[in-house]
N, C-alpha and C positions, 0 to 999 in steps of 0.2 A: 834523772827523774824523766820522762818524755816529756816532752814540750805540748801545751796547750790540751791537757786531757779533756778538759771541758771547758768551751765558751760561755759563760754566764751573762745576761743581760746585766747592765751596771745596777740597776735597782735590786735586782736578786742577788748579786755577788754582795754590796752593801747590808741586805738583808742579813746574810748568812755570817758576814762579819761582825756585826752587831748582836747577833742571837748568840754569839759566843764570848760575848764580853761579861763580867759581873754588872749587877745592876749600879748605877751611878752612886758613888758615896764622896763627893767633893770634899778636900779638907777645908776648913773653913777659916778665914782670915777676917778681922776688923780693919777698915779702912776708913778716914776721915770721907763724909760724903763728896767734898770737893776734888778727890783725887779717885772718884771710882767711876768715872765714865765710861762705857764700854764693859765694865765689869758685869759679873752675872750674880744676884742676890743668891746665897746659899740658904736664908731663912727667910722667912715671911715676914714683912715690915707692918706694923701695925701704929696706926696713928695715936700719939698722945694727947690729942687735943682736936676739937672740931674747927674745920675750914668754910667758910670763914668765921673768924671768932664771933662776929657781931653782922648786923643788918647794914649792907653798904650799898651806895648808889652804883650803877654800872654806867651811867652818862653825867654829864654836866646840865643840872636843871634845877627844878624846884621840888623839895621833899612835901607832900600834899597828903591831907586825908581825900582818897580816891573818890569818895562819895561827893566831896565838893565840886568835883569836875564833870559828874555826869551830866550828859549835854550840852557841854561845853563844844563852840565850833566857830569857825571864821565868822559866820553871821551873827553868831549869838555867844559871845565870850563870856566867862566866868569871871569874876573880880574876888581877889583873895589878898590879904593883908600881910606885908610880908613882916616877919617877925625876926628877921636875922639871917645871918649866913653861917654854915656850918665849918667850922675850923679844920683844916685837914690834918689829921694826924692826933688830933684830940677829941675828947667825947662832947656834944653839944650842949651848953649850959642852958636850953631851954626846951620845951616842948612844943608842938603843933598841934593845936586844937582846931576846931570846927571853923571854918572861914579862914584861916592861915596858911600860909607858905612860908619855907626857910631855901633860900639859895643854897644849892650843894654842888659838889665837883665830884669827878669821877673818883670812886674809892673812898667818899667821904661816909662817916657813921650816919645812920637814919635818926634822926630826933626820935624821941618818944612820942606817940601818937600819931606818927606818918606811917602810912601803910604802901605808898606809891611814890613815883619820882615823874613828874612830866618832862620831857625833853626841853632844852632850852630854846630849840628853835620854833616849838609850838606855844610860846608865850612871848610875850613883850610888856614893856614899861608902862603902865597907864599914868596915875597920878604918885609924887613922891609916897612912897610906903607901901605902895599897890602894886600887884603884878596880874595881868591880863591873861588868862588861859585860852588858848584856841582849840585844843583837843581834849577829849576826855581820857583820863587813865583807870586801868584797871587795877584792883588791889593786887600788890604784889609786882606790878610792872616796873622794869628797868631797875629791879632792886635784887641782890643776893642775899638769902635767909642764910642766918646761923648756922652752920652745918649743912648746907646745901650742897658744898662740894665733899666733905668728909666728916664723919661723925667720930667721937672720941672711940678708940678701940675698933677701927674698922680696918682691915686689910686693904692695904693701899698698893703692895706690891707683893705678890707670890714669890714663893722660891722658884729660882729657875727662869729670873727675868732679867734680859741684858738691860743695864741702865743707859738710858739717852739723856739727851739735855733736858726734856720735861720732867723725868724722873728726879734729876739731880734738883732741880728749882722745885719741884713738889715737896721733896723732903727737908729741902732747909725751909720752906714756908711754913713747915709742921715743927720746926726747931731740931729736926732730927740731923745731929751733927756725925755720926758714926753709922757704918751698914755692914753687916758682915755679908761676905762675898765668898765665892768657890776661889780657892786659890787656882790660878793658872797651869792648865797640864803643861810638863815638861814633855818636849818633843825634841827626840834626838835624830840629827839629820846627819848621814852618813852618805858621801857621794863617792862612789867606786868607778875604777877603771886606771888602767895602764897610761892611759893617754890623756888624762885628766890632770892640770897642773893649777896654782892658787891664781885669782885673777890679777893681782901684782905681778907674777911671773909674763915675762914676753915668751910665748910660746914658741918652743922649736917646731920644723915640720914634721907633721903627723899629731902634733898635740893641740889640745882645746883647752880654754879657761875654765874652771870651775864656776858657772853661773847658777847651777841648779841649787846648791846649797843657800845661795843669797837669796834666791826668788822664792824658794819654798819656805825660807825664815819669815819672808816678809807674809807669805800668805798664811803661816802658822800664827804669826803675831795679829794679824787682823781677825783672825778667826777666834781668837783669846785665849791663846797658848802662848808658851814661852817657848823659843827655838834655841835648841842647846847642840852648836855646830861639832862634829866630831871628826872633821877634816876627811881627807882625801884617803881612800883604803885602796891599795893595790888589787888587782884580781887575782888574789889568793886566799885560798880558804882558809887557811890557819889564822892569817892576819883578820880578815871579814868577822871570822867568828870570836877571836879575841875582842876586837872592837864592838862587836855587839853584845856581848855577854856585858862588858861595861856599861853599855847603854841601857840595856834592860835591867841593870841592877840599879841606876841613876836616875831614869827618866820613865815617864809614863806611855809613852808612845815610841816606836822606833820607826823611822822612815829612812827607805835607802833607795838611791837613784843607781841602777845598774846601768852596764852597756848596752848595745843595741843587739849584739850579737847574742845567738841561742845559748851559746855556752857559757857568757857570763849571766844570763839570767838563771838558766839550770843552776850554776854556782850558787847564786843568791838563794834560790829557793831550797836547796839543799842544805845551806847553812842554817835557815830558817828552820826547817824540819829536825836539826839538832839543838834548838834552844828551848825547847819544853813542849808539850802536850797543848793543845792538839795539832799545833804547826801550821802547814801550808791547807787553808781552807779553799782558796781558789788559786788557779794559776793559768791566767787567760782571761780576758773579759772581752765581750762581743761589742766591741767599741771601738771608734777612729775618732781621733787618734788614741793610742795607749792599749791597744790589744795585749802587748805582755806585761799586764798588771799582776802582781801576787798579793793575795791578801792572806794574814795569817794571825794566829793568836797563839803567842809563848806564855805559859804559865800566867795567864789572865792579862797580859798585856799585847795590845795590837800592834802587830809588825806589818808594814805596808811597803812592797817594793814597787818603784815606779819606774817607768821608761826612763832611758836617759836623755833622750832628745828634748831639749826644754819645753818646747810647747805641749808636746805629751804630758810632760811631767807635772808642768801646771794645770792643765786640763784634767788630768786625772787626781792631782791634789786636791782641787776642787769638788769631785766627785767623792772621794774617800777620806781624806786626810780631813777636811773641814768638819765634816758631819761628826768623825769619830772626837775631834776635840769638843766639838760641842757637846755630844752625849758626855764626856767626862767632867764638863762645867754644869750639866744638870739641866741644859736647854731641853726642852721639849721635842722630839721630831717632828717633822713634817711641816717645820715653820716656812712660811712663804718667803720665796727671794724677790729681790729686786728685779723687775722685768719690765720694759719699755714694748710697745706695740707697735709694729711696724708692716710694711710691705715689701716683700723682696722684690730687689730692681732686675735681676736676672733669674732662669732657671737655675735649680740647684740638683745636679745628679746625686744619686747615692745608693748602694747597694742594698738590696733587699734583705732584710734579716738582721741586719747592724744597726747600731745608732750611731748615729755621726753628730759631732759637733762642729761647726762652722764658725769660724770668727766673722765677724762684720763689723763695717764703719756705718753709724746711724748718720744720715743727712737730711735734714730738714727741707721740707716743703709745704706748699699749702695745704695739703690735706693730710698732713701728719709726716710720719718719720719714713724714709725709704734705706730699707737694709741692703748695704752693698757688700757682696762676701769678698772676702780677703782669702786669695786662694794661696796656697802657703806650702812648705815643707815643713815636717816637725822639729826639724833640728835649727830653724829660723827664728829666733826669740822676737826680733823686732816685727814680725807677723803678728805676732799677739799684742807687742805694745801698741800697734797701728789701730788695734779694733777696741769697739766701745762694748761688744758683748759678743756671746756665742748664740747661735740659732741650734735649737735640737732637731734634727731629723729622726723620728720615731723608726723601730725597726720595721714595721709593715709598709713602709714606702718605699718606692723606688726614686724617691727624689721630691722636690717641691717647684710647682712651677712659679713662673715671674707673677708678680703682682698677687701672690699667696699672703694672707695676712698671717704673721709669726710673732713670737713673743720672744724679745732679745733679753737673754738674761745677762745683766751688768757684771764687768770683769771689776 
């Protein structure tokens, strides 16, 4: 197969890949909510009860009838009879009537008859059994109404929602103990190359340790997938084909890191082409680093061939592997990424017509962050390890000038 028949922009290449995949249909599994952090909901979550279940105070103060406080000020305070203190974790044993107030703490249940809470700092003790109110309170002030957060039967989480600490706490607040989530897609990772040896082996001259399998596995796990390592594959078509067939039968995605030579890239593309229709969809992406990227679909499963250089492999995996994993989980496309605004510390050259992703270090200054580019070679992994994020230079730019405001995508 001729190399780089068509260099596509990254977004167009990803679109071509995703358009050839079947509609997401995640396998559903049920987990305890306490073990579901980072997982993606497979079904919508409905509230079995209202939240809060009762009217409660949001401050320390006095539960009152709001109209009893109208007109109260520092110069003309109002005086109310203290009828008791609301016990925490229990229902008040009294009502609040006209001219009365009850001491209440944050989270306490509002007594019957009260419709507002005056903050403690706007009151002071008067005579025994009496409180002096120095500021008026409006009806509903400083309290939560029953069901103000959530109503019975309300959808609190839609399907395709990644669970964060807030969602975990919210479900437990509603008494929801289990949640249906998408099974993590299994991502096969094959590292090819006659020069590659396991990381625990001391390399001989001309050999390199396999780091791509493990850095890519970490990226897959962070994206929500389950990495399955298929080991190191020599640069022989029959071995690669045998390993790929096993991976396609057992996993949902296959990722291959190939060598840097044109021959090994063509070998990978040729084997992908024999794994099932439609085969290779993209052979070459107009991006740096990572031009020799291969994207394909074999019998409904995505197959992604990454460059062998560690920096290129990780950057391209972020562009293509992570979105594929997210799609299989049922996450919506186009979700915002974590970015930090910064200004470039130096000029950044670029080749017009090609998209560049440049590792940068963020340095805090008095007027915000400064992005200091880390000039690198794509086979030096610690170049990327020293970076805080990537700056994207679009294809229509000849580079970016010093002082340009950029968005740094966090790694």
